[in-house]
C-alpha positions as CSV (number, residue, x, y, z in Angstrom):
1,M,0.0,0.3,-0.1
2,S,1.5,3.4,-0.9
3,K,1.8,6.1,1.4
4,P,-0.5,9.4,1.0
5,A,1.4,12.3,-0.4
6,R,2.4,14.9,2.4
7,T,1.3,17.9,0.9
8,L,-1.3,18.6,-1.9
9,T,-2.2,22.0,-3.6
10,F,-5.5,23.5,-4.0
11,K,-6.9,26.7,-5.2
12,C,-8.6,28.5,-2.7
13,K,-12.2,28.9,-2.6
14,S,-12.1,33.0,-1.9
15,C,-9.2,34.2,-3.4
16,A,-8.2,31.5,-6.1
17,K,-4.5,31.2,-4.8
18,P,-2.9,28.0,-4.7
19,V,-3.3,26.7,-1.0
20,T,-0.6,23.8,0.0
21,V,-2.3,21.8,2.5
22,Y,-0.5,19.5,4.7
23,L,-1.3,15.6,5.8
24,Q,-2.1,15.9,9.2
25,K,-1.4,13.3,12.2
26,V,-3.4,9.8,11.5
27,S,-4.8,7.6,13.8
28,A,-4.1,4.0,13.9
29,C,-7.4,4.3,11.6
30,S,-6.3,4.0,7.8
31,H,-10.1,4.9,6.4
32,I,-9.0,8.7,5.9
33,Q,-5.8,11.3,5.3
34,P,-7.1,14.3,6.6
35,Y,-5.1,17.5,5.3
36,Q,-5.5,20.8,6.2
37,G,-3.6,24.0,5.2
38,I,-4.4,28.3,5.2
39,C,-4.4,30.7,2.5
40,T,-2.5,33.8,2.7
41,C,-6.2,35.7,2.3
42,G,-6.8,33.2,6.2
43,E,-9.5,30.8,4.4
44,V,-8.7,27.7,6.0
45,L,-8.9,24.6,3.5
46,R,-9.5,21.2,4.3
47,H,-9.1,18.1,2.2
48,A,-9.4,14.2,2.8
49,T,-8.8,10.9,1.3
50,G,-10.0,7.8,2.2
51,S,-13.2,6.3,2.6
52,K,-16.3,8.2,1.5
53,D,-18.1,8.4,4.7
54,A,-15.2,9.6,6.7
55,V,-14.0,12.1,4.6
56,E,-17.8,13.6,4.3
57,S,-18.1,13.5,7.5
58,F,-14.6,15.1,8.4
59,L,-15.4,17.8,5.7
60,A,-19.1,18.4,7.1
61,S,-17.0,19.1,10.6
62,P,-17.0,23.0,11.4
63,D,-14.2,23.3,13.3
64,G,-11.7,20.8,12.2
65,A,-12.1,18.8,15.8
66,W,-13.5,16.0,14.2
67,S,-12.4,12.3,14.8
68,H,-13.0,9.1,13.6
69,H,-14.5,6.5,16.2
70,H,-15.3,2.6,15.0
71,H,-18.6,1.5,16.7
């Protein structure tokens, strides 16, 4: 299994400048690789790769204080 990229670059939704997002520390869970970065205009950009449900719940969390729990 290949390791996820440590950084990704996206266009900011507010000012259209490129923003580099960095791979966050990931728990033992392999369902998701969350990324976060902040544009020079102050816009926080979040992205994630992995399980569709886990990614959707991560991106839907308003403050980034998201955690993935197995039930």
